[in-house]
BAROSE-242173 format. One record per residue (C-alpha): residue number from 1; x, y, z; residue in three letters. Coordinates in Angstrom, 1 decimal. Example, Ala and Ser with C-alpha at 12.3 -4.5 7.8 and 13.67 -1.06 7.14 Angstrom:
BEGIN
<node><nr>1</nr><east>12.3</east><north>-4.5</north><up>7.8</up><rest>ALA</rest></node>
<node><nr>2</nr><east>13.7</east><north>-1.1</north><up>7.1</up><rest>SER</rest></node>
//
This chain:
BEGIN
<node><nr>1</nr><east>-44.9</east><north>-30.7</north><up>-50.2</up><rest>MET</rest></node>
<node><nr>2</nr><east>-41.9</east><north>-28.5</north><up>-50.2</up><rest>ALA</rest></node>
<node><nr>3</nr><east>-40.7</east><north>-25.2</north><up>-48.6</up><rest>ASP</rest></node>
<node><nr>4</nr><east>-37.7</east><north>-23.1</north><up>-48.5</up><rest>ASP</rest></node>
<node><nr>5</nr><east>-36.8</east><north>-19.7</north><up>-47.1</up><rest>SER</rest></node>
<node><nr>6</nr><east>-33.9</east><north>-17.4</north><up>-46.8</up><rest>GLY</rest></node>
<node><nr>7</nr><east>-32.5</east><north>-13.9</north><up>-46.5</up><rest>ILE</rest></node>
<node><nr>8</nr><east>-32.3</east><north>-11.9</north><up>-49.8</up><rest>GLU</rest></node>
<node><nr>9</nr><east>-29.8</east><north>-9.0</north><up>-49.7</up><rest>VAL</rest></node>
<node><nr>10</nr><east>-30.2</east><north>-6.5</north><up>-52.5</up><rest>ASP</rest></node>
<node><nr>11</nr><east>-26.5</east><north>-5.4</north><up>-52.5</up><rest>ALA</rest></node>
<node><nr>12</nr><east>-25.6</east><north>-9.1</north><up>-53.0</up><rest>LEU</rest></node>
<node><nr>13</nr><east>-28.0</east><north>-9.6</north><up>-56.0</up><rest>GLY</rest></node>
<node><nr>14</nr><east>-30.6</east><north>-11.3</north><up>-53.8</up><rest>GLY</rest></node>
<node><nr>15</nr><east>-28.1</east><north>-13.8</north><up>-52.3</up><rest>ARG</rest></node>
<node><nr>16</nr><east>-27.9</east><north>-15.8</north><up>-50.3</up><rest>PRO</rest></node>
<node><nr>17</nr><east>-31.7</east><north>-16.6</north><up>-50.7</up><rest>GLY</rest></node>
<node><nr>18</nr><east>-32.5</east><north>-20.2</north><up>-50.1</up><rest>PRO</rest></node>
<node><nr>19</nr><east>-28.9</east><north>-20.9</north><up>-49.4</up><rest>ARG</rest></node>
<node><nr>20</nr><east>-28.8</east><north>-18.7</north><up>-46.3</up><rest>SER</rest></node>
<node><nr>21</nr><east>-28.1</east><north>-21.7</north><up>-44.0</up><rest>ALA</rest></node>
<node><nr>22</nr><east>-25.2</east><north>-22.7</north><up>-46.1</up><rest>ARG</rest></node>
<node><nr>23</nr><east>-23.9</east><north>-19.2</north><up>-47.1</up><rest>PHE</rest></node>
<node><nr>24</nr><east>-20.4</east><north>-19.8</north><up>-45.7</up><rest>SER</rest></node>
<node><nr>25</nr><east>-20.3</east><north>-23.6</north><up>-46.2</up><rest>GLY</rest></node>
<node><nr>26</nr><east>-22.4</east><north>-26.8</north><up>-46.0</up><rest>GLU</rest></node>
<node><nr>27</nr><east>-21.7</east><north>-27.2</north><up>-42.3</up><rest>THR</rest></node>
<node><nr>28</nr><east>-21.6</east><north>-23.5</north><up>-41.3</up><rest>ALA</rest></node>
<node><nr>29</nr><east>-23.1</east><north>-22.3</north><up>-38.0</up><rest>THR</rest></node>
<node><nr>30</nr><east>-25.5</east><north>-19.3</north><up>-37.8</up><rest>ASP</rest></node>
<node><nr>31</nr><east>-22.6</east><north>-17.3</north><up>-36.4</up><rest>ASP</rest></node>
<node><nr>32</nr><east>-20.3</east><north>-18.2</north><up>-39.3</up><rest>GLU</rest></node>
<node><nr>33</nr><east>-23.0</east><north>-17.3</north><up>-41.8</up><rest>ASN</rest></node>
<node><nr>34</nr><east>-23.6</east><north>-14.0</north><up>-40.0</up><rest>LEU</rest></node>
<node><nr>35</nr><east>-19.9</east><north>-13.2</north><up>-40.1</up><rest>ARG</rest></node>
<node><nr>36</nr><east>-19.7</east><north>-14.1</north><up>-43.8</up><rest>ALA</rest></node>
<node><nr>37</nr><east>-22.7</east><north>-11.8</north><up>-44.5</up><rest>MET</rest></node>
<node><nr>38</nr><east>-21.1</east><north>-8.9</north><up>-42.7</up><rest>ILE</rest></node>
<node><nr>39</nr><east>-17.9</east><north>-9.5</north><up>-44.6</up><rest>GLN</rest></node>
<node><nr>40</nr><east>-19.7</east><north>-9.7</north><up>-47.9</up><rest>ALA</rest></node>
<node><nr>41</nr><east>-21.3</east><north>-6.3</north><up>-47.2</up><rest>LEU</rest></node>
<node><nr>42</nr><east>-18.1</east><north>-4.6</north><up>-46.2</up><rest>ALA</rest></node>
<node><nr>43</nr><east>-17.9</east><north>-1.3</north><up>-48.0</up><rest>GLY</rest></node>
<node><nr>44</nr><east>-21.7</east><north>-1.1</north><up>-48.6</up><rest>VAL</rest></node>
<node><nr>45</nr><east>-23.1</east><north>1.9</north><up>-46.9</up><rest>PRO</rest></node>
<node><nr>46</nr><east>-25.8</east><north>1.2</north><up>-44.4</up><rest>SER</rest></node>
<node><nr>47</nr><east>-28.4</east><north>2.8</north><up>-46.7</up><rest>GLY</rest></node>
<node><nr>48</nr><east>-27.6</east><north>0.2</north><up>-49.3</up><rest>GLY</rest></node>
<node><nr>49</nr><east>-28.1</east><north>-2.9</north><up>-47.2</up><rest>ARG</rest></node>
<node><nr>50</nr><east>-31.8</east><north>-3.5</north><up>-47.8</up><rest>SER</rest></node>
<node><nr>51</nr><east>-32.9</east><north>-7.1</north><up>-47.3</up><rest>ALA</rest></node>
<node><nr>52</nr><east>-35.9</east><north>-9.3</north><up>-46.6</up><rest>ARG</rest></node>
<node><nr>53</nr><east>-36.7</east><north>-12.7</north><up>-45.4</up><rest>TYR</rest></node>
<node><nr>54</nr><east>-38.8</east><north>-14.8</north><up>-47.9</up><rest>ARG</rest></node>
<node><nr>55</nr><east>-40.5</east><north>-18.1</north><up>-47.4</up><rest>CYS</rest></node>
<node><nr>56</nr><east>-42.2</east><north>-20.1</north><up>-50.1</up><rest>VAL</rest></node>
<node><nr>57</nr><east>-44.2</east><north>-23.3</north><up>-49.6</up><rest>ALA</rest></node>
<node><nr>58</nr><east>-45.7</east><north>-25.5</north><up>-52.3</up><rest>ALA</rest></node>
<node><nr>59</nr><east>-48.0</east><north>-28.6</north><up>-52.4</up><rest>VAL</rest></node>
<node><nr>60</nr><east>-48.6</east><north>-30.8</north><up>-55.4</up><rest>ALA</rest></node>
<node><nr>61</nr><east>-51.0</east><north>-33.7</north><up>-55.8</up><rest>TRP</rest></node>
<node><nr>62</nr><east>-50.6</east><north>-36.8</north><up>-58.0</up><rest>PRO</rest></node>
<node><nr>63</nr><east>-53.5</east><north>-35.6</north><up>-60.1</up><rest>ASP</rest></node>
<node><nr>64</nr><east>-51.5</east><north>-32.5</north><up>-61.2</up><rest>GLY</rest></node>
<node><nr>65</nr><east>-53.1</east><north>-29.9</north><up>-58.9</up><rest>ARG</rest></node>
<node><nr>66</nr><east>-50.6</east><north>-27.6</north><up>-57.2</up><rest>ALA</rest></node>
<node><nr>67</nr><east>-50.7</east><north>-24.6</north><up>-54.9</up><rest>ILE</rest></node>
<node><nr>68</nr><east>-48.1</east><north>-22.4</north><up>-53.4</up><rest>HIS</rest></node>
<node><nr>69</nr><east>-47.9</east><north>-19.5</north><up>-50.9</up><rest>ALA</rest></node>
<node><nr>70</nr><east>-45.2</east><north>-16.9</north><up>-50.3</up><rest>GLU</rest></node>
<node><nr>71</nr><east>-44.5</east><north>-14.7</north><up>-47.3</up><rest>GLY</rest></node>
<node><nr>72</nr><east>-42.1</east><north>-11.8</north><up>-47.2</up><rest>VAL</rest></node>
<node><nr>73</nr><east>-40.8</east><north>-9.7</north><up>-44.2</up><rest>CYS</rest></node>
<node><nr>74</nr><east>-39.0</east><north>-6.6</north><up>-45.3</up><rest>GLU</rest></node>
<node><nr>75</nr><east>-36.0</east><north>-5.5</north><up>-43.2</up><rest>GLY</rest></node>
<node><nr>76</nr><east>-36.1</east><north>-2.2</north><up>-41.5</up><rest>ALA</rest></node>
//
């Protein structure tokens, strides 16, 4: 079983994606990541800041069966 999630920002080419928690470094806090995101979007007009939160989970069995599910919440 595995899962990952993250924020995908269109103006950043889909980054940070699953690296959202480490966007500004391996030990970054939520506040540091938020500041890094705001800095990365400097100069991008508000209309160009579309983003979404995506989560994907997968389960695989030893016999080779596998399933996955994905959920997306679009930003406003």
